[in-house]
PyMOL Python script that loads the backbone (N, CA, C, O; Angstrom):
from pymol import cmd

cmd.read_pdbstr("""\
ATOM      1  N   MET A   1      -0.270  11.661   1.355  1.00  0.00           N
ATOM      2  CA  MET A   1       0.317  10.953   2.457  1.00  0.00           C
ATOM      3  C   MET A   1      -0.141  11.628   3.743  1.00  0.00           C
ATOM      4  O   MET A   1      -0.192  12.856   3.813  1.00  0.00           O
ATOM      5  N   LEU A   2      -0.463  10.865   4.728  1.00  0.00           N
ATOM      6  CA  LEU A   2      -0.949  11.337   6.017  1.00  0.00           C
ATOM      7  C   LEU A   2       0.028  10.898   7.104  1.00  0.00           C
ATOM      8  O   LEU A   2       0.297   9.707   7.266  1.00  0.00           O
ATOM      9  N   ILE A   3       0.559  11.878   7.851  1.00  0.00           N
ATOM     10  CA  ILE A   3       1.510  11.564   8.920  1.00  0.00           C
ATOM     11  C   ILE A   3       1.165  12.368  10.168  1.00  0.00           C
ATOM     12  O   ILE A   3       0.422  13.347  10.103  1.00  0.00           O
ATOM     13  N   THR A   4       1.706  11.947  11.293  1.00  0.00           N
ATOM     14  CA  THR A   4       1.501  12.683  12.532  1.00  0.00           C
ATOM     15  C   THR A   4       2.562  13.775  12.664  1.00  0.00           C
ATOM     16  O   THR A   4       3.605  13.719  12.013  1.00  0.00           O
ATOM     17  N   ALA A   5       2.292  14.754  13.501  1.00  0.00           N
ATOM     18  CA  ALA A   5       3.253  15.820  13.754  1.00  0.00           C
ATOM     19  C   ALA A   5       4.549  15.243  14.328  1.00  0.00           C
ATOM     20  O   ALA A   5       5.638  15.704  13.989  1.00  0.00           O
ATOM     21  N   SER A   6       4.431  14.241  15.194  1.00  0.00           N
ATOM     22  CA  SER A   6       5.622  13.611  15.778  1.00  0.00           C
ATOM     23  C   SER A   6       6.468  12.935  14.714  1.00  0.00           C
ATOM     24  O   SER A   6       7.697  13.008  14.748  1.00  0.00           O
ATOM     25  N   GLU A   7       5.809  12.274  13.765  1.00  0.00           N
ATOM     26  CA  GLU A   7       6.516  11.618  12.662  1.00  0.00           C
ATOM     27  C   GLU A   7       7.243  12.662  11.811  1.00  0.00           C
ATOM     28  O   GLU A   7       8.376  12.433  11.388  1.00  0.00           O
ATOM     29  N   LEU A   8       6.608  13.790  11.564  1.00  0.00           N
ATOM     30  CA  LEU A   8       7.242  14.859  10.802  1.00  0.00           C
ATOM     31  C   LEU A   8       8.487  15.369  11.514  1.00  0.00           C
ATOM     32  O   LEU A   8       9.537  15.539  10.894  1.00  0.00           O
ATOM     33  N   LYS A   9       8.369  15.613  12.811  1.00  0.00           N
ATOM     34  CA  LYS A   9       9.515  16.099  13.581  1.00  0.00           C
ATOM     35  C   LYS A   9      10.685  15.125  13.523  1.00  0.00           C
ATOM     36  O   LYS A   9      11.838  15.535  13.395  1.00  0.00           O
ATOM     37  N   ALA A  10      10.386  13.855  13.616  1.00  0.00           N
ATOM     38  CA  ALA A  10      11.439  12.832  13.649  1.00  0.00           C
ATOM     39  C   ALA A  10      12.096  12.619  12.286  1.00  0.00           C
ATOM     40  O   ALA A  10      13.249  12.191  12.220  1.00  0.00           O
ATOM     41  N   ASN A  11      11.379  12.911  11.196  1.00  0.00           N
ATOM     42  CA  ASN A  11      11.881  12.589   9.854  1.00  0.00           C
ATOM     43  C   ASN A  11      11.664  13.731   8.865  1.00  0.00           C
ATOM     44  O   ASN A  11      11.235  13.492   7.736  1.00  0.00           O
ATOM     45  N   ILE A  12      11.948  14.945   9.263  1.00  0.00           N
ATOM     46  CA  ILE A  12      11.657  16.108   8.423  1.00  0.00           C
ATOM     47  C   ILE A  12      12.313  16.012   7.045  1.00  0.00           C
ATOM     48  O   ILE A  12      11.683  16.350   6.044  1.00  0.00           O
ATOM     49  N   GLY A  13      13.538  15.570   6.979  1.00  0.00           N
ATOM     50  CA  GLY A  13      14.237  15.458   5.695  1.00  0.00           C
ATOM     51  C   GLY A  13      13.537  14.531   4.729  1.00  0.00           C
ATOM     52  O   GLY A  13      13.406  14.839   3.544  1.00  0.00           O
ATOM     53  N   ARG A  14      13.092  13.408   5.227  1.00  0.00           N
ATOM     54  CA  ARG A  14      12.384  12.432   4.384  1.00  0.00           C
ATOM     55  C   ARG A  14      11.121  13.054   3.793  1.00  0.00           C
ATOM     56  O   ARG A  14      10.824  12.859   2.614  1.00  0.00           O
ATOM     57  N   TYR A  15      10.381  13.798   4.604  1.00  0.00           N
ATOM     58  CA  TYR A  15       9.119  14.359   4.126  1.00  0.00           C
ATOM     59  C   TYR A  15       9.325  15.568   3.227  1.00  0.00           C
ATOM     60  O   TYR A  15       8.490  15.843   2.366  1.00  0.00           O
ATOM     61  N   LEU A  16      10.418  16.293   3.410  1.00  0.00           N
ATOM     62  CA  LEU A  16      10.731  17.365   2.475  1.00  0.00           C
ATOM     63  C   LEU A  16      11.016  16.793   1.090  1.00  0.00           C
ATOM     64  O   LEU A  16      10.661  17.399   0.079  1.00  0.00           O
ATOM     65  N   ASP A  17      11.653  15.638   1.045  1.00  0.00           N
ATOM     66  CA  ASP A  17      11.869  14.958  -0.234  1.00  0.00           C
ATOM     67  C   ASP A  17      10.552  14.415  -0.793  1.00  0.00           C
ATOM     68  O   ASP A  17      10.340  14.426  -2.006  1.00  0.00           O
ATOM     69  N   GLU A  18       9.684  13.949   0.074  1.00  0.00           N
ATOM     70  CA  GLU A  18       8.417  13.337  -0.332  1.00  0.00           C
ATOM     71  C   GLU A  18       7.471  14.344  -0.996  1.00  0.00           C
ATOM     72  O   GLU A  18       6.737  13.986  -1.916  1.00  0.00           O
ATOM     73  N   ILE A  19       7.485  15.603  -0.536  1.00  0.00           N
ATOM     74  CA  ILE A  19       6.523  16.566  -1.086  1.00  0.00           C
ATOM     75  C   ILE A  19       6.788  16.907  -2.547  1.00  0.00           C
ATOM     76  O   ILE A  19       5.936  17.504  -3.205  1.00  0.00           O
ATOM     77  N   ILE A  20       7.942  16.541  -3.055  1.00  0.00           N
ATOM     78  CA  ILE A  20       8.201  16.732  -4.484  1.00  0.00           C
ATOM     79  C   ILE A  20       7.226  15.886  -5.292  1.00  0.00           C
ATOM     80  O   ILE A  20       6.783  16.301  -6.363  1.00  0.00           O
ATOM     81  N   GLN A  21       6.895  14.718  -4.793  1.00  0.00           N
ATOM     82  CA  GLN A  21       6.013  13.795  -5.503  1.00  0.00           C
ATOM     83  C   GLN A  21       4.545  13.907  -5.097  1.00  0.00           C
ATOM     84  O   GLN A  21       3.656  13.742  -5.932  1.00  0.00           O
ATOM     85  N   ASP A  22       4.289  14.186  -3.821  1.00  0.00           N
ATOM     86  CA  ASP A  22       2.925  14.117  -3.309  1.00  0.00           C
ATOM     87  C   ASP A  22       2.776  15.055  -2.114  1.00  0.00           C
ATOM     88  O   ASP A  22       3.738  15.285  -1.380  1.00  0.00           O
ATOM     89  N   ASP A  23       1.585  15.591  -1.919  1.00  0.00           N
ATOM     90  CA  ASP A  23       1.323  16.418  -0.748  1.00  0.00           C
ATOM     91  C   ASP A  23       1.390  15.570   0.514  1.00  0.00           C
ATOM     92  O   ASP A  23       1.055  14.386   0.501  1.00  0.00           O
ATOM     93  N   VAL A  24       1.830  16.195   1.608  1.00  0.00           N
ATOM     94  CA  VAL A  24       1.921  15.521   2.901  1.00  0.00           C
ATOM     95  C   VAL A  24       0.988  16.253   3.862  1.00  0.00           C
ATOM     96  O   VAL A  24       1.134  17.456   4.080  1.00  0.00           O
ATOM     97  N   TYR A  25       0.038  15.533   4.432  1.00  0.00           N
ATOM     98  CA  TYR A  25      -0.897  16.095   5.397  1.00  0.00           C
ATOM     99  C   TYR A  25      -0.435  15.704   6.797  1.00  0.00           C
ATOM    100  O   TYR A  25      -0.121  14.543   7.057  1.00  0.00           O
ATOM    101  N   ILE A  26      -0.397  16.691   7.696  1.00  0.00           N
ATOM    102  CA  ILE A  26       0.072  16.461   9.061  1.00  0.00           C
ATOM    103  C   ILE A  26      -1.124  16.457   9.993  1.00  0.00           C
ATOM    104  O   ILE A  26      -1.986  17.333   9.923  1.00  0.00           O
ATOM    105  N   THR A  27      -1.166  15.455  10.870  1.00  0.00           N
ATOM    106  CA  THR A  27      -2.263  15.355  11.825  1.00  0.00           C
ATOM    107  C   THR A  27      -1.767  15.587  13.237  1.00  0.00           C
ATOM    108  O   THR A  27      -0.608  15.337  13.566  1.00  0.00           O
ATOM    109  N   ARG A  28      -2.683  16.074  14.062  1.00  0.00           N
ATOM    110  CA  ARG A  28      -2.436  16.197  15.495  1.00  0.00           C
ATOM    111  C   ARG A  28      -3.732  15.776  16.168  1.00  0.00           C
ATOM    112  O   ARG A  28      -4.804  16.297  15.862  1.00  0.00           O
ATOM    113  N   ASN A  29      -3.619  14.835  17.079  1.00  0.00           N
ATOM    114  CA  ASN A  29      -4.796  14.294  17.771  1.00  0.00           C
ATOM    115  C   ASN A  29      -5.847  13.788  16.793  1.00  0.00           C
ATOM    116  O   ASN A  29      -7.048  13.934  17.021  1.00  0.00           O
ATOM    117  N   GLY A  30      -5.381  13.193  15.709  1.00  0.00           N
ATOM    118  CA  GLY A  30      -6.281  12.573  14.738  1.00  0.00           C
ATOM    119  C   GLY A  30      -6.929  13.518  13.747  1.00  0.00           C
ATOM    120  O   GLY A  30      -7.732  13.078  12.924  1.00  0.00           O
ATOM    121  N   LYS A  31      -6.604  14.811  13.796  1.00  0.00           N
ATOM    122  CA  LYS A  31      -7.197  15.789  12.884  1.00  0.00           C
ATOM    123  C   LYS A  31      -6.108  16.407  12.019  1.00  0.00           C
ATOM    124  O   LYS A  31      -5.014  16.696  12.501  1.00  0.00           O
ATOM    125  N   ILE A  32      -6.409  16.608  10.743  1.00  0.00           N
ATOM    126  CA  ILE A  32      -5.449  17.243   9.842  1.00  0.00           C
ATOM    127  C   ILE A  32      -5.307  18.707  10.241  1.00  0.00           C
ATOM    128  O   ILE A  32      -6.294  19.439  10.321  1.00  0.00           O
ATOM    129  N   VAL A  33      -4.059  19.126  10.491  1.00  0.00           N
ATOM    130  CA  VAL A  33      -3.794  20.494  10.923  1.00  0.00           C
ATOM    131  C   VAL A  33      -2.944  21.288   9.926  1.00  0.00           C
ATOM    132  O   VAL A  33      -2.874  22.514  10.008  1.00  0.00           O
ATOM    133  N   ALA A  34      -2.301  20.594   8.989  1.00  0.00           N
ATOM    134  CA  ALA A  34      -1.438  21.295   8.036  1.00  0.00           C
ATOM    135  C   ALA A  34      -1.234  20.429   6.797  1.00  0.00           C
ATOM    136  O   ALA A  34      -1.495  19.226   6.790  1.00  0.00           O
ATOM    137  N   LYS A  35      -0.758  21.095   5.761  1.00  0.00           N
ATOM    138  CA  LYS A  35      -0.458  20.412   4.505  1.00  0.00           C
ATOM    139  C   LYS A  35       0.867  20.945   3.988  1.00  0.00           C
ATOM    140  O   LYS A  35       1.064  22.157   3.900  1.00  0.00           O
ATOM    141  N   LEU A  36       1.772  20.044   3.646  1.00  0.00           N
ATOM    142  CA  LEU A  36       3.018  20.410   2.988  1.00  0.00           C
ATOM    143  C   LEU A  36       2.868  20.087   1.511  1.00  0.00           C
ATOM    144  O   LEU A  36       2.460  18.984   1.148  1.00  0.00           O
ATOM    145  N   SER A  37       3.194  21.041   0.670  1.00  0.00           N
ATOM    146  CA  SER A  37       3.126  20.782  -0.764  1.00  0.00           C
ATOM    147  C   SER A  37       4.277  21.485  -1.456  1.00  0.00           C
ATOM    148  O   SER A  37       4.857  22.432  -0.923  1.00  0.00           O
ATOM    149  N   SER A  38       4.593  21.024  -2.618  1.00  0.00           N
ATOM    150  CA  SER A  38       5.699  21.574  -3.392  1.00  0.00           C
ATOM    151  C   SER A  38       5.320  22.949  -3.940  1.00  0.00           C
ATOM    152  O   SER A  38       4.253  23.114  -4.531  1.00  0.00           O
ATOM    153  N   ALA A  39       6.186  23.920  -3.746  1.00  0.00           N
ATOM    154  CA  ALA A  39       5.950  25.255  -4.297  1.00  0.00           C
ATOM    155  C   ALA A  39       5.907  25.205  -5.817  1.00  0.00           C
ATOM    156  O   ALA A  39       5.141  25.945  -6.433  1.00  0.00           O
ATOM    157  N   THR A  40       6.704  24.358  -6.426  1.00  0.00           N
ATOM    158  CA  THR A  40       6.730  24.223  -7.876  1.00  0.00           C
ATOM    159  C   THR A  40       5.409  23.684  -8.393  1.00  0.00           C
ATOM    160  O   THR A  40       4.897  24.176  -9.399  1.00  0.00           O
ATOM    161  N   GLN A  41       4.848  22.686  -7.730  1.00  0.00           N
ATOM    162  CA  GLN A  41       3.572  22.126  -8.171  1.00  0.00           C
ATOM    163  C   GLN A  41       2.464  23.156  -8.053  1.00  0.00           C
ATOM    164  O   GLN A  41       1.598  23.225  -8.924  1.00  0.00           O
ATOM    165  N   ASP A  42       2.470  23.960  -6.993  1.00  0.00           N
ATOM    166  CA  ASP A  42       1.447  24.985  -6.828  1.00  0.00           C
ATOM    167  C   ASP A  42       1.524  26.017  -7.947  1.00  0.00           C
ATOM    168  O   ASP A  42       0.495  26.434  -8.479  1.00  0.00           O
ATOM    169  N   LYS A  43       2.729  26.427  -8.305  1.00  0.00           N
ATOM    170  CA  LYS A  43       2.892  27.389  -9.395  1.00  0.00           C
ATOM    171  C   LYS A  43       2.393  26.793 -10.706  1.00  0.00           C
ATOM    172  O   LYS A  43       1.763  27.487 -11.504  1.00  0.00           O
ATOM    173  N   GLN A  44       2.666  25.529 -10.931  1.00  0.00           N
ATOM    174  CA  GLN A  44       2.228  24.880 -12.155  1.00  0.00           C
ATOM    175  C   GLN A  44       0.707  24.803 -12.208  1.00  0.00           C
ATOM    176  O   GLN A  44       0.118  25.017 -13.268  1.00  0.00           O
ATOM    177  N   ALA A  45       0.064  24.501 -11.088  1.00  0.00           N
ATOM    178  CA  ALA A  45      -1.397  24.435 -11.047  1.00  0.00           C
ATOM    179  C   ALA A  45      -2.009  25.797 -11.347  1.00  0.00           C
ATOM    180  O   ALA A  45      -3.004  25.885 -12.066  1.00  0.00           O
ATOM    181  N   ILE A  46      -1.425  26.855 -10.805  1.00  0.00           N
ATOM    182  CA  ILE A  46      -1.924  28.205 -11.082  1.00  0.00           C
ATOM    183  C   ILE A  46      -1.765  28.530 -12.556  1.00  0.00           C
ATOM    184  O   ILE A  46      -2.691  29.043 -13.184  1.00  0.00           O
ATOM    185  N   LEU A  47      -0.608  28.238 -13.106  1.00  0.00           N
ATOM    186  CA  LEU A  47      -0.377  28.492 -14.523  1.00  0.00           C
ATOM    187  C   LEU A  47      -1.364  27.715 -15.384  1.00  0.00           C
ATOM    188  O   LEU A  47      -1.930  28.265 -16.329  1.00  0.00           O
ATOM    189  N   ASP A  48      -1.573  26.448 -15.067  1.00  0.00           N
ATOM    190  CA  ASP A  48      -2.523  25.636 -15.824  1.00  0.00           C
ATOM    191  C   ASP A  48      -3.920  26.227 -15.781  1.00  0.00           C
ATOM    192  O   ASP A  48      -4.619  26.232 -16.795  1.00  0.00           O
ATOM    193  N   SER A  49      -4.339  26.727 -14.623  1.00  0.00           N
ATOM    194  CA  SER A  49      -5.678  27.290 -14.528  1.00  0.00           C
ATOM    195  C   SER A  49      -5.782  28.577 -15.334  1.00  0.00           C
ATOM    196  O   SER A  49      -6.815  28.832 -15.954  1.00  0.00           O
ATOM    197  N   LEU A  50      -4.725  29.396 -15.336  1.00  0.00           N
ATOM    198  CA  LEU A  50      -4.753  30.628 -16.116  1.00  0.00           C
ATOM    199  C   LEU A  50      -4.743  30.352 -17.609  1.00  0.00           C
ATOM    200  O   LEU A  50      -5.445  31.020 -18.367  1.00  0.00           O
ATOM    201  N   VAL A  51      -3.967  29.390 -18.034  1.00  0.00           N
ATOM    202  CA  VAL A  51      -3.922  29.032 -19.447  1.00  0.00           C
ATOM    203  C   VAL A  51      -5.293  28.528 -19.883  1.00  0.00           C
ATOM    204  O   VAL A  51      -5.744  28.839 -20.985  1.00  0.00           O
ATOM    205  N   GLY A  52      -5.955  27.755 -19.033  1.00  0.00           N
ATOM    206  CA  GLY A  52      -7.299  27.265 -19.353  1.00  0.00           C
ATOM    207  C   GLY A  52      -8.287  28.406 -19.494  1.00  0.00           C
ATOM    208  O   GLY A  52      -9.136  28.382 -20.384  1.00  0.00           O
ATOM    209  N   ILE A  53      -8.191  29.395 -18.638  1.00  0.00           N
ATOM    210  CA  ILE A  53      -9.086  30.554 -18.721  1.00  0.00           C
ATOM    211  C   ILE A  53      -8.835  31.309 -20.013  1.00  0.00           C
ATOM    212  O   ILE A  53      -9.779  31.678 -20.712  1.00  0.00           O
ATOM    213  N   ALA A  54      -7.578  31.541 -20.335  1.00  0.00           N
ATOM    214  CA  ALA A  54      -7.236  32.295 -21.532  1.00  0.00           C
ATOM    215  C   ALA A  54      -7.656  31.556 -22.802  1.00  0.00           C
ATOM    216  O   ALA A  54      -8.091  32.181 -23.770  1.00  0.00           O
ATOM    217  N   ALA A  55      -7.532  30.251 -22.803  1.00  0.00           N
ATOM    218  CA  ALA A  55      -7.898  29.479 -23.988  1.00  0.00           C
ATOM    219  C   ALA A  55      -9.392  29.544 -24.260  1.00  0.00           C
ATOM    220  O   ALA A  55      -9.811  29.498 -25.417  1.00  0.00           O
ATOM    221  N   ASP A  56     -10.206  29.653 -23.205  1.00  0.00           N
ATOM    222  CA  ASP A  56     -11.655  29.692 -23.370  1.00  0.00           C
ATOM    223  C   ASP A  56     -12.172  31.084 -23.710  1.00  0.00           C
ATOM    224  O   ASP A  56     -13.340  31.228 -24.069  1.00  0.00           O
ATOM    225  N   ASN A  57     -11.336  32.107 -23.608  1.00  0.00           N
ATOM    226  CA  ASN A  57     -11.775  33.477 -23.779  1.00  0.00           C
ATOM    227  C   ASN A  57     -10.747  34.241 -24.611  1.00  0.00           C
ATOM    228  O   ASN A  57      -9.908  34.948 -24.052  1.00  0.00           O
ATOM    229  N   PRO A  58     -10.799  34.110 -25.927  1.00  0.00           N
ATOM    230  CA  PRO A  58      -9.754  34.706 -26.769  1.00  0.00           C
ATOM    231  C   PRO A  58      -9.943  36.211 -26.991  1.00  0.00           C
ATOM    232  O   PRO A  58     -10.251  36.633 -28.106  1.00  0.00           O
ATOM    233  N   LEU A  59      -9.764  37.022 -25.945  1.00  0.00           N
ATOM    234  CA  LEU A  59      -9.849  38.472 -26.062  1.00  0.00           C
ATOM    235  C   LEU A  59      -8.525  39.038 -26.536  1.00  0.00           C
ATOM    236  O   LEU A  59      -7.460  38.482 -26.267  1.00  0.00           O
ATOM    237  N   THR A  60      -8.608  40.147 -27.244  1.00  0.00           N
ATOM    238  CA  THR A  60      -7.380  40.867 -27.561  1.00  0.00           C
ATOM    239  C   THR A  60      -6.959  41.632 -26.315  1.00  0.00           C
ATOM    240  O   THR A  60      -7.739  41.767 -25.372  1.00  0.00           O
ATOM    241  N   LEU A  61      -5.751  42.124 -26.311  1.00  0.00           N
ATOM    242  CA  LEU A  61      -5.252  42.888 -25.179  1.00  0.00           C
ATOM    243  C   LEU A  61      -6.121  44.126 -24.936  1.00  0.00           C
ATOM    244  O   LEU A  61      -6.440  44.461 -23.795  1.00  0.00           O
ATOM    245  N   GLU A  62      -6.491  44.786 -26.009  1.00  0.00           N
ATOM    246  CA  GLU A  62      -7.320  45.989 -25.880  1.00  0.00           C
ATOM    247  C   GLU A  62      -8.704  45.658 -25.320  1.00  0.00           C
ATOM    248  O   GLU A  62      -9.227  46.402 -24.490  1.00  0.00           O
ATOM    249  N   GLU A  63      -9.299  44.554 -25.764  1.00  0.00           N
ATOM    250  CA  GLU A  63     -10.612  44.151 -25.249  1.00  0.00           C
ATOM    251  C   GLU A  63     -10.527  43.801 -23.763  1.00  0.00           C
ATOM    252  O   GLU A  63     -11.410  44.162 -22.985  1.00  0.00           O
ATOM    253  N   ALA A  64      -9.482  43.111 -23.380  1.00  0.00           N
ATOM    254  CA  ALA A  64      -9.307  42.745 -21.967  1.00  0.00           C
ATOM    255  C   ALA A  64      -9.114  43.991 -21.122  1.00  0.00           C
ATOM    256  O   ALA A  64      -9.670  44.083 -20.027  1.00  0.00           O
ATOM    257  N   ARG A  65      -8.342  44.947 -21.604  1.00  0.00           N
ATOM    258  CA  ARG A  65      -8.117  46.193 -20.877  1.00  0.00           C
ATOM    259  C   ARG A  65      -9.432  46.967 -20.722  1.00  0.00           C
ATOM    260  O   ARG A  65      -9.735  47.465 -19.637  1.00  0.00           O
ATOM    261  N   ALA A  66     -10.199  47.066 -21.786  1.00  0.00           N
ATOM    262  CA  ALA A  66     -11.476  47.777 -21.733  1.00  0.00           C
ATOM    263  C   ALA A  66     -12.442  47.093 -20.763  1.00  0.00           C
ATOM    264  O   ALA A  66     -13.158  47.767 -20.023  1.00  0.00           O
ATOM    265  N   GLU A  67     -12.463  45.768 -20.765  1.00  0.00           N
ATOM    266  CA  GLU A  67     -13.329  45.032 -19.845  1.00  0.00           C
ATOM    267  C   GLU A  67     -12.915  45.272 -18.397  1.00  0.00           C
ATOM    268  O   GLU A  67     -13.767  45.456 -17.528  1.00  0.00           O
ATOM    269  N   ARG A  68     -11.619  45.270 -18.138  1.00  0.00           N
ATOM    270  CA  ARG A  68     -11.118  45.507 -16.789  1.00  0.00           C
ATOM    271  C   ARG A  68     -11.460  46.916 -16.322  1.00  0.00           C
ATOM    272  O   ARG A  68     -11.890  47.104 -15.183  1.00  0.00           O
ATOM    273  N   LEU A  69     -11.275  47.901 -17.186  1.00  0.00           N
ATOM    274  CA  LEU A  69     -11.568  49.287 -16.829  1.00  0.00           C
ATOM    275  C   LEU A  69     -13.059  49.511 -16.604  1.00  0.00           C
ATOM    276  O   LEU A  69     -13.446  50.330 -15.771  1.00  0.00           O
ATOM    277  N   ALA A  70     -13.886  48.799 -17.332  1.00  0.00           N
ATOM    278  CA  ALA A  70     -15.334  48.930 -17.179  1.00  0.00           C
ATOM    279  C   ALA A  70     -15.800  48.417 -15.812  1.00  0.00           C
ATOM    280  O   ALA A  70     -16.819  48.869 -15.289  1.00  0.00           O
ATOM    281  N   ARG A  71     -15.057  47.481 -15.245  1.00  0.00           N
ATOM    282  CA  ARG A  71     -15.425  46.930 -13.940  1.00  0.00           C
ATOM    283  C   ARG A  71     -15.034  47.838 -12.769  1.00  0.00           C
ATOM    284  O   ARG A  71     -15.521  47.654 -11.653  1.00  0.00           O
ATOM    285  N   GLN A  72     -14.172  48.799 -13.016  1.00  0.00           N
ATOM    286  CA  GLN A  72     -13.674  49.661 -11.933  1.00  0.00           C
ATOM    287  C   GLN A  72     -14.652  50.730 -11.543  1.00  0.00           C
ATOM    288  O   GLN A  72     -14.370  51.527 -10.649  1.00  0.00           O
TER     289      GLN A  72
END
""", "prot")
cmd.dss("prot")
cmd.show_as("cartoon", "prot")
cmd.util.cbc("prot")
cmd.orient("prot")
């Protein structure tokens, strides 16, 4: 959803409810200046990306530790 900064100021409650479903992009002078997004959705996206990484690389805990230490 794309809204102006003035629209956000006038209806902040509505847009706080809206970000549960979809990101809200705020514009000023026709340019996107900010993005409102749900903290819960961001955490879920991070978790999904980590689970995907782990699924593709089945290291044991000891192997992962040794690999990490080797990089230091």
